[in-house]
ROSE-4610 file (N, C-alpha, C; in Angstrom, 1 decimal, always signed):
// ROSE-4610
residu = [M/M/M/T/T/T/V/V/V/H/H/H/A/A/A/A/A/A/V/V/V/P/P/P/Y/Y/Y/R/R/R/A/A/A/T/T/T/S/S/S/F/F/F/H/H/H/V/V/V/V/V/V/A/A/A/V/V/V/G/G/G/D/D/D/A/A/A/F/F/F/I/I/I/Q/Q/Q/M/M/M/K/K/K/D/D/D/V/V/V/K/K/K/V/V/V/G/G/G/D/D/D/M/M/M/I/I/I/H/H/H/L/L/L/V/V/V/D/D/D/Q/Q/Q/R/R/R/N/N/N/Q/Q/Q/Q/Q/Q/M/M/M/R/R/R/D/D/D/E/E/E/K/K/K/V/V/V/V/V/V/L/L/L/V/V/V/D/D/D/E/E/E/V/V/V/A/A/A/E/E/E/A/A/A/D/D/D/G/G/G/A/A/A/Y/Y/Y/A/A/A/P/P/P/L/L/L/T/T/T/E/E/E/Q/Q/Q/G/G/G/T/T/T/I/I/I/V/V/V/V/V/V/D/D/D/G/G/G/V/V/V/G/G/G/A/A/A/S/S/S/C/C/C/Y/Y/Y/A/A/A/Y/Y/Y/S/S/S/H/H/H/R/R/R/L/L/L/G/G/G/Q/Q/Q/I/I/I/V/V/V/Y/Y/Y/A/A/A/P/P/P/M/M/M/K/K/K/L/L/L/M/M/M/T/T/T/K/K/K/L/L/L/G/G/G/V/V/V/V/V/V/S/S/S/G/G/G/K/K/K/A/A/A/D/D/D/R/R/R/G/G/G/L/L/L/H/H/H/W/W/W/Y/Y/Y/S/S/S/N/N/N/M/M/M/W/W/W/V/V/V/D/D/D/M/M/M/M/M/M/H/H/H/A/A/A/F/F/F/N/N/N/M/M/M/K/K/K/P/P/P/W/W/W/L/L/L/T/T/T/S/S/S]
num = [1/1/1/2/2/2/3/3/3/4/4/4/5/5/5/6/6/6/7/7/7/8/8/8/9/9/9/10/10/10/11/11/11/12/12/12/13/13/13/14/14/14/15/15/15/16/16/16/17/17/17/18/18/18/19/19/19/20/20/20/21/21/21/22/22/22/23/23/23/24/24/24/25/25/25/26/26/26/27/27/27/28/28/28/29/29/29/30/30/30/31/31/31/32/32/32/33/33/33/34/34/34/35/35/35/36/36/36/37/37/37/38/38/38/39/39/39/40/40/40/41/41/41/42/42/42/43/43/43/44/44/44/45/45/45/46/46/46/47/47/47/48/48/48/49/49/49/50/50/50/51/51/51/52/52/52/53/53/53/54/54/54/55/55/55/56/56/56/57/57/57/58/58/58/59/59/59/60/60/60/61/61/61/62/62/62/63/63/63/64/64/64/65/65/65/66/66/66/67/67/67/68/68/68/69/69/69/70/70/70/71/71/71/72/72/72/73/73/73/74/74/74/75/75/75/76/76/76/77/77/77/78/78/78/79/79/79/80/80/80/81/81/81/82/82/82/83/83/83/84/84/84/85/85/85/86/86/86/87/87/87/88/88/88/89/89/89/90/90/90/91/91/91/92/92/92/93/93/93/94/94/94/95/95/95/96/96/96/97/97/97/98/98/98/99/99/99/100/100/100/101/101/101/102/102/102/103/103/103/104/104/104/105/105/105/106/106/106/107/107/107/108/108/108/109/109/109/110/110/110/111/111/111/112/112/112/113/113/113/114/114/114/115/115/115/116/116/116/117/117/117/118/118/118/119/119/119/120/120/120/121/121/121/122/122/122/123/123/123/124/124/124/125/125/125/126/126/126/127/127/127/128/128/128/129/129/129/130/130/130/131/131/131/132/132/132/133/133/133/134/134/134/135/135/135]
x = [+2.1/+3.3/+4.1/+5.4/+6.5/+7.5/+8.5/+9.7/+11.0/+11.7/+12.9/+14.1/+14.5/+15.8/+16.2/+17.0/+17.3/+17.1/+15.2/+14.3/+13.3/+12.7/+11.1/+9.8/+9.1/+7.8/+7.1/+6.0/+4.8/+3.6/+3.1/+1.7/+1.3/-0.4/-1.2/-0.8/-1.0/-0.4/-1.1/-1.9/-2.5/-1.9/-0.9/-0.3/+0.9/+0.8/+1.7/+3.1/+3.8/+5.5/+6.2/+7.3/+8.4/+9.2/+9.9/+10.3/+11.1/+12.2/+12.7/+12.7/+11.6/+11.1/+9.7/+9.4/+8.0/+7.2/+5.9/+4.9/+3.9/+4.8/+3.6/+2.9/+2.3/+1.8/+2.5/+2.6/+3.6/+3.2/+2.3/+1.7/+3.0/+3.5/+4.8/+5.6/+6.6/+7.9/+8.7/+9.5/+10.9/+12.1/+12.5/+13.7/+15.0/+15.9/+16.9/+15.9/+14.7/+13.7/+14.3/+14.9/+15.5/+14.2/+14.0/+12.9/+13.7/+12.7/+13.0/+12.7/+13.9/+14.1/+14.2/+14.4/+14.8/+16.1/+17.0/+18.5/+18.1/+18.0/+18.5/+18.7/+20.3/+21.6/+21.0/+20.5/+20.3/+19.3/+18.3/+16.6/+16.8/+17.5/+17.2/+16.9/+16.4/+15.5/+17.0/+16.8/+18.0/+17.5/+18.1/+17.5/+18.1/+17.4/+17.9/+17.5/+18.4/+17.5/+17.2/+15.9/+15.0/+16.2/+15.6/+16.7/+15.6/+14.1/+13.2/+11.8/+11.3/+9.2/+8.8/+8.2/+7.3/+5.5/+5.1/+2.9/+2.7/+2.5/+2.3/+0.3/-0.1/-1.5/-1.9/-2.8/-3.6/-3.3/-3.5/-3.6/-3.9/-5.3/-5.9/-5.1/-6.0/-4.9/-4.5/-4.9/-3.7/-4.4/-3.5/-4.4/-4.3/-4.8/-4.7/-4.5/-3.6/-3.5/-3.6/-3.9/-4.2/-3.4/-1.6/-1.3/-1.9/-0.7/-0.8/-0.6/+0.9/+1.6/+1.3/+0.8/+0.2/+1.1/+2.1/+3.4/+3.5/+3.8/+4.1/+5.0/+5.8/+7.1/+6.6/+6.5/+5.8/+6.6/+7.3/+8.4/+9.7/+9.6/+11.3/+11.2/+9.8/+10.1/+9.0/+9.2/+8.7/+7.5/+6.4/+4.9/+4.3/+3.3/+2.2/+0.8/+0.2/-0.7/-2.2/-1.9/-3.0/-2.8/-3.6/-3.8/-3.8/-3.6/-4.4/-3.0/-3.6/-2.7/-2.1/-0.9/-0.6/-1.4/-1.1/-1.5/-3.1/-3.4/-5.0/-5.4/-5.0/-5.3/-4.9/-4.2/-3.9/-5.2/-5.4/-6.4/-7.6/-7.9/-9.2/-9.3/-7.9/-8.5/-8.4/-7.8/-7.4/-8.8/-10.2/-10.8/-11.1/-10.7/-11.3/-9.9/-8.8/-7.3/-8.0/-8.7/-9.0/-9.8/-10.9/-11.5/-11.7/-10.8/-9.9/-9.0/-8.2/-7.6/-8.3/-9.6/-10.6/-11.5/-11.2/-11.7/-13.6/-13.7/-15.5/-15.6/-14.6/-15.4/-14.0/-14.2/-12.5/-12.3/-11.5/-10.1/-10.2/-10.4/-10.7/-11.8/-11.6/-12.8/-13.0/-14.4/-15.1/-14.7/-15.2/-14.5/-14.9/-13.5/-12.7/-12.7/-13.3/-13.0/-13.6/-13.1/-13.7/-14.5/-15.4/-17.0/-16.4/-15.2/-15.1/-14.2/-13.8/-13.0/-14.1/-15.1/-16.1/-17.1/-17.3/-17.8/-16.8/-15.8/-15.4/-15.1/-14.9/-15.2/-16.7/-17.8/-19.1/-19.9/-18.6/-18.7/-18.0/-16.5/-16.0/-17.1/-17.3/-18.8/-19.4/-19.8/-21.4/-21.1/-20.1/-19.3/-18.2/-18.3/-17.3/-16.0/-15.6/-14.7/-13.3/-12.9/-11.8/-11.2/-11.9/-10.7/-9.9/-10.9/-9.9/-8.6/-9.2/-8.0/-6.5/-7.2/-5.7/-5.6/-6.0/-5.0/-3.8]
y = [-12.6/-12.9/-12.3/-13.0/-12.4/-12.1/-10.8/-10.5/-10.8/-10.8/-11.3/-10.4/-9.5/-8.7/-8.5/-7.5/-7.5/-7.9/-7.7/-8.0/-8.7/-9.7/-10.6/-9.4/-9.3/-7.8/-8.6/-9.0/-9.6/-8.4/-9.1/-8.2/-9.1/-8.7/-8.9/-9.0/-9.9/-9.8/-8.2/-7.8/-6.8/-5.3/-5.1/-4.3/-3.6/-2.1/-1.5/-1.0/-1.7/-0.9/-0.6/+0.6/+0.8/-0.6/+0.0/-0.4/+0.2/+0.1/+1.2/+2.9/+3.6/+4.2/+4.0/+3.1/+3.0/+2.6/+2.5/+1.4/+0.3/-0.4/-1.9/-2.5/-2.9/-4.5/-6.0/-6.3/-6.7/-8.4/-9.0/-10.0/-9.8/-8.9/-8.4/-8.1/-8.2/-7.8/-9.7/-9.0/-10.5/-10.5/-11.2/-11.9/-10.6/-9.9/-9.1/-7.6/-7.6/-5.8/-5.0/-4.3/-3.4/-2.7/-2.7/-2.3/-1.5/+0.0/+0.6/+0.0/-0.2/+0.1/+0.8/+1.3/+1.9/+1.5/+2.0/+1.7/+2.2/+0.7/+1.0/+1.9/+1.9/+3.2/+3.8/+4.5/+6.4/+6.9/+5.4/+5.9/+6.5/+6.5/+6.6/+5.6/+6.3/+4.6/+4.5/+3.5/+2.4/+2.2/+1.1/+0.3/-1.2/-2.2/-3.7/-4.8/-5.6/-6.6/-7.4/-8.1/-8.2/-10.3/-11.1/-12.0/-13.7/-13.2/-14.5/-13.6/-14.9/-13.9/-15.4/-15.3/-16.5/-16.2/-17.4/-16.8/-18.1/-16.9/-17.7/-17.3/-17.8/-18.0/-15.9/-15.7/-14.4/-14.1/-12.8/-13.4/-12.0/-12.1/-11.2/-10.1/-8.8/-7.9/-6.8/-6.7/-5.9/-4.5/-3.2/-1.7/-1.3/-0.7/+0.5/+2.0/+2.5/+4.3/+4.6/+6.0/+7.3/+8.0/+8.2/+9.8/+10.8/+11.5/+12.7/+12.4/+12.0/+11.8/+10.4/+9.9/+8.2/+7.3/+7.7/+6.4/+6.0/+5.1/+4.3/+3.8/+3.5/+2.5/+1.4/+0.2/-1.1/-2.0/-2.5/-3.7/-2.2/-1.5/-1.6/-0.7/-1.6/-1.6/+0.0/+1.0/+1.8/+1.4/+1.5/+1.1/+2.2/+2.4/+2.2/+2.5/+3.4/+3.6/+3.2/+3.1/+2.0/+0.7/-0.2/-1.5/-0.9/-2.0/-2.1/-0.7/+0.4/+1.1/+2.2/+3.0/+3.8/+5.2/+5.4/+7.2/+6.6/+5.9/+5.8/+5.9/+5.8/+6.2/+7.6/+7.9/+9.6/+9.8/+9.7/+10.3/+10.4/+9.5/+8.6/+9.5/+9.2/+10.3/+11.2/+12.1/+13.3/+14.5/+13.9/+14.9/+14.4/+13.2/+12.9/+13.5/+13.5/+14.5/+15.7/+16.4/+17.9/+17.8/+17.4/+17.6/+17.4/+16.5/+16.3/+17.6/+17.8/+19.2/+20.1/+20.6/+21.5/+21.2/+20.0/+20.1/+19.5/+19.5/+19.4/+17.7/+16.6/+15.4/+15.0/+13.6/+13.5/+12.9/+12.1/+11.5/+10.0/+10.0/+8.3/+8.1/+6.4/+5.2/+4.8/+5.2/+4.9/+3.0/+2.4/+1.2/+0.3/-0.4/-1.0/+0.0/+0.3/+0.2/+1.4/+3.5/+3.9/+4.1/+5.0/+5.3/+5.8/+6.7/+6.8/+5.5/+5.2/+3.9/+2.8/+2.4/+1.9/+2.2/+3.0/+4.1/+3.2/+3.4/+3.1/+1.8/+1.3/-0.6/-1.1/-0.5/-0.4/-0.2/+1.0/+1.2/+0.3/+0.1/-1.3/-1.8/-2.7/-4.1/-4.0/-3.1/-2.4/-2.0/-2.0/-1.3/-2.5/-3.6/-4.5/-4.3/-3.7/-2.4/-3.7/-4.6/-5.1/-5.7/-6.3/-7.1/-5.7/-4.8/-3.6/-3.3/-3.6/-2.6/-3.4/-4.8/-5.5/-6.3/-5.6/-6.2/-5.9]
z = [+0.1/+0.2/+1.2/+1.1/+2.0/+1.0/+1.1/-0.3/+1.2/+0.7/+1.3/+1.0/+1.4/+1.2/+2.4/+2.8/+4.1/+5.2/+5.5/+6.3/+5.3/+5.8/+5.3/+5.3/+4.2/+4.5/+4.0/+4.8/+4.3/+4.1/+2.8/+2.6/+2.0/+1.8/+0.2/-0.9/-1.9/-3.3/-3.5/-3.5/-3.8/-3.5/-2.3/-1.8/-2.4/-2.3/-3.5/-2.3/-2.9/-2.5/-3.3/-2.6/-4.1/-4.3/-5.5/-5.6/-6.5/-7.3/-8.5/-8.2/-9.3/-9.2/-9.4/-9.0/-9.1/-8.0/-8.3/-6.7/-7.3/-7.1/-8.5/-7.0/-7.4/-6.8/-6.0/-5.1/-4.0/-5.2/-5.6/-7.0/-7.9/-8.3/-9.4/-9.0/-7.9/-7.3/-7.3/-8.1/-8.6/-7.8/-7.7/-7.3/-8.8/-7.6/-8.3/-8.5/-8.3/-7.9/-6.9/-6.6/-5.7/-5.3/-3.6/-3.1/-2.0/-1.8/-0.6/+0.6/+1.6/+2.8/+3.4/+5.0/+5.7/+6.6/+6.2/+7.0/+8.7/+9.1/+10.9/+11.6/+10.5/+11.4/+11.3/+10.2/+9.8/+9.9/+9.7/+9.3/+8.2/+7.0/+5.7/+4.8/+4.1/+2.4/+2.1/+1.9/+0.5/+0.0/-1.2/-1.9/-1.7/-2.0/-1.3/-2.2/-3.1/-3.6/-3.1/-3.9/-3.0/-3.7/-2.5/-3.0/-2.8/-2.3/-2.7/-2.6/-3.1/-2.8/-2.5/-1.7/-1.3/-1.2/-1.7/-1.8/-0.3/+0.4/+2.2/+1.7/+3.0/+3.2/+3.2/+3.0/+3.3/+5.1/+5.4/+7.2/+7.4/+8.9/+9.4/+10.1/+10.6/+11.3/+10.8/+9.5/+8.7/+8.4/+8.4/+8.4/+7.3/+7.9/+5.6/+6.3/+6.5/+7.3/+6.1/+6.0/+4.9/+5.4/+5.0/+5.2/+4.2/+3.8/+3.9/+2.4/+2.6/+1.3/+0.7/+1.3/+0.6/+0.7/+1.2/+1.9/+3.4/+3.3/+4.3/+4.8/+5.7/+5.8/+7.3/+6.8/+7.3/+7.4/+8.7/+8.6/+8.1/+7.7/+7.1/+6.2/+5.6/+3.9/+3.4/+2.4/+2.1/+1.2/+1.4/+0.4/+0.5/-0.6/-0.7/+0.4/+0.6/+1.3/+0.7/-0.7/-1.3/-2.0/-2.1/-2.9/-4.1/-4.6/-6.4/-7.2/-7.2/-8.0/-7.0/-6.6/-6.2/-6.6/-7.9/-8.7/-8.7/-9.2/-8.8/-6.9/-6.3/-5.0/-4.5/-5.5/-5.0/-5.2/-6.6/-7.1/-6.7/-6.3/-5.5/-4.1/-3.1/-1.9/-2.0/-2.7/-2.7/-2.5/-2.9/-2.2/-0.5/-0.3/+1.2/+2.1/+1.4/+2.1/+2.2/+1.7/+1.2/+2.5/+2.6/+3.2/+4.4/+5.1/+6.4/+6.7/+6.0/+6.2/+6.2/+5.6/+6.1/+6.9/+7.7/+8.8/+8.6/+7.4/+6.9/+7.4/+7.6/+8.0/+8.8/+9.2/+10.5/+9.2/+9.4/+9.3/+9.6/+10.5/+12.1/+11.3/+11.4/+11.2/+12.7/+13.2/+14.0/+14.5/+13.7/+13.5/+12.1/+11.8/+10.6/+9.5/+8.6/+7.5/+7.4/+7.1/+6.8/+6.1/+6.3/+5.3/+4.4/+3.9/+2.4/+1.8/+2.4/+1.7/+1.5/+2.3/+1.9/+1.0/+0.4/-0.9/-1.8/-1.8/-3.0/-3.3/-1.8/-2.5/-2.4/-1.9/-2.9/-4.2/-4.8/-6.0/-7.1/-6.4/-7.0/-7.4/-6.7/-6.0/-7.3/-7.2/-8.0/-9.8/-9.4/-11.4/-12.0/-10.9/-11.3/-11.9/-11.3/-11.3/-10.9/-9.8/-9.4/-10.7/-10.9/-12.1/-13.4/-13.4/-14.2/-13.0/-11.8/-10.8/-11.3/-11.2/-10.9/-12.4/-13.1/-15.0/-15.3]
């Protein structure tokens, strides 16, 4: 999907972005919503009205970094590091963040998906949780 405000922002429909006072999935963003952008003049966050939402084909080459705060700025847009749900992502990844901070495990993935993320993806599939996450 592509959201057009002051700058276009492209992400999958399940990526989570900062809109108003909440984090919502891209598929739920609509014209008139206020999306958080970085003002290129002063590097401060500001709200910008969404003027167009396009459905586009999904693309390869996406990355999913995990930050300590669980948020990131991508293409000038404030976003969550998590897909599906920001709040659930904060809960699910709290143990990984703590283990990384304590030096128990590495926060770096060798190739592809990190083992911790892969474990959660496998559990979602094993317990058929994906429909629950997207409802």
